C-alpha positions, 0 to 999 in steps of 0.5 A: 768398138772395143772397151779400149777404144771407148776408153781411148776416145773418152780420154782424148775427148776429155783432154781436148775439152780441158785444153779448150777450157784453159786456153786464155782469151786472145789478147787482140780482143782488147786492141780495138778498145785500146785504139779507140781510147787512144784516139779519144785521148789524143783528140782531147776527150779529157777536156770535152768528154771526161765522163765517157773517157773515164767509163771507157778506161774503167771498162778496158781495165775490167776487160783486162782483169777478165782476160787475166781470169781467162774469161773470153766472153766477158773480156769481149763484152767489156772490150766492146763496151770500152770501145763504144764508150771511147768512140762516144767520147771521141764523137762528143769531143769533136762536136764540142771542138766544132761548136767552139770553132763555130763560136770563134768564127762568129765572134770574128765575123761580128768584129769584122762587121763592127769594123766595117760599120766603123769604117763605112757606116751602117749603110755598108751592111744593108 
């Protein structure tokens, strides 16, 4: 290779590396976390899993800050953590809602039993 070819190759390589280094992170890195957070909020996580919801929001905001700084790896890590926290908030919310529904149905069953005893006596339950 001639000296000119080597220089040209070095310049092209440097320009390619510089272009890669300045490419901002893909905004779609945040989509899954944003979707999971929205689902948790809509399910009622503010009431049933406020701590997990707050952690998810904080990590998503940190991921956005890292994206603005051009740090793709850190953006991805924080976005993944935000998504996991939001999924945890959703799971805890659904579990709490299920427990509340179960308790309500148990109270309704107890009222029905009491009504049956009032109407027909204790023998009806035996």
